[in-house]
N, C-alpha and C positions, 0 to 999 in steps of 0.2 A: 083957698087959703085958708078958710074958717077950718075945714075938717083937718088941714095939717096942724092948726095949732090946736085943736080939740084933741088931734091923737097925739101930742106934744105932754101932753098931761094925763093922760091914762095912766092909770096907778098899776102896776104890777099886782097880781092877783094873791091874795093872802089864802094860803093853805091852815088848815087846823092839826092835820096830822101827817106825820112823813116817815114813811117806810123805808127803811134801809139794813143791809146785810140779808137780804134775804137767799135762803137757801131751798131746794124744792129738788128733794129725788125719790127715784123709785128704790125699794128694798122689799124686796118678796112682793108678797102679794100688797102692799101700802106703798103711800106716799106721805114721803114725812115734809114737812114744811117749817123753816125755822127763819125769824128775821126780830127785830128791833122796829118799836114805834116809838114815834116822840110828838108828846102835844107840843106842836110850834106855835100853837095859835095865844091866845090872851084870855081866854075864858075854861075853866075847869068843865072836863069833860066825864058824864056821869053815864056809866054800866054800858060803855062802847062796845059795839057788835063789829066782828070782822065776817064777811063774806068773802070765800074764795069761789072764783068761777072756775071750772074747768073747761078748757076749750080745746075743739077739734082743729083739724088742718084748715080748715074752712073759718076758723077764728068762730065758731058757733059754739055756743055753754052745752054741755053735755048732762054737766053734773055740779050741784051748788053745795058747800059745807058752810057751815057758820061756826062760831065761837065767841066766846065774851071774852072781853081783855081784863087781865088783873094789874092792876088793883082796881076797884068798881071807880074811885075817881082818880083820874088823869090830871093832876096843876099842870097849867102854863109850865112847860122846860123837863117836866116828867119825862121818862123815858120805860117801857114795858117789854117783855120778853114776847112774841107771837109763839107759838109752838102748836104744830096739827100733827096728827097722824090720821090718814083715814084711807079706807080702802081702794086699792087702786081703780083709777075708772080708764081702761085701758087704751080707748078712742082718744083720749085728752094727750096733747104735744105742751098745752102751756098753761099757765094759771094769771089770773088776775085778781085784785083784790077791792074791795069796796067797803065803807064802814056806815054805821048809824051808830045816834045815840038811844037812849032810853026812851024815848019820846018816835022813834022811829026816822026823825030826819037825816036826811044822808050829809055826810061830816065831809068836807070837801078835803080830800087826802093826794098827795103828791107822791111820785116812784110806786105805782102802786101796780107795775107792770108793763107787758105779759113778762113774766118769767118761766124759761123753756124748763120743762123738768128732765132732770138730767137721769 
């Protein structure tokens, strides 16, 4: 009975970043990635970095690319666009995202993939 009561008060996880409108497609020798990123937390995010992990059919990472989110300061409620054009990793079939702030702290994010490479 106590376990059930404790579970009833469990809070929904709060995310700091929400990724949306993600498009991942091959174009000649490149993979082009576009999306939107929103600071859905209650703190300003400074020098946010994104990491794109390219995965094979076994869901193992075969390559990782990174980039920085512009602007350098992302206030609560602000959004930004994410764009990347990277060399094609032929064995990759999908990508997943992760995020870190300027100090290297992992930023909790939602809707991070996997996104199929079209």
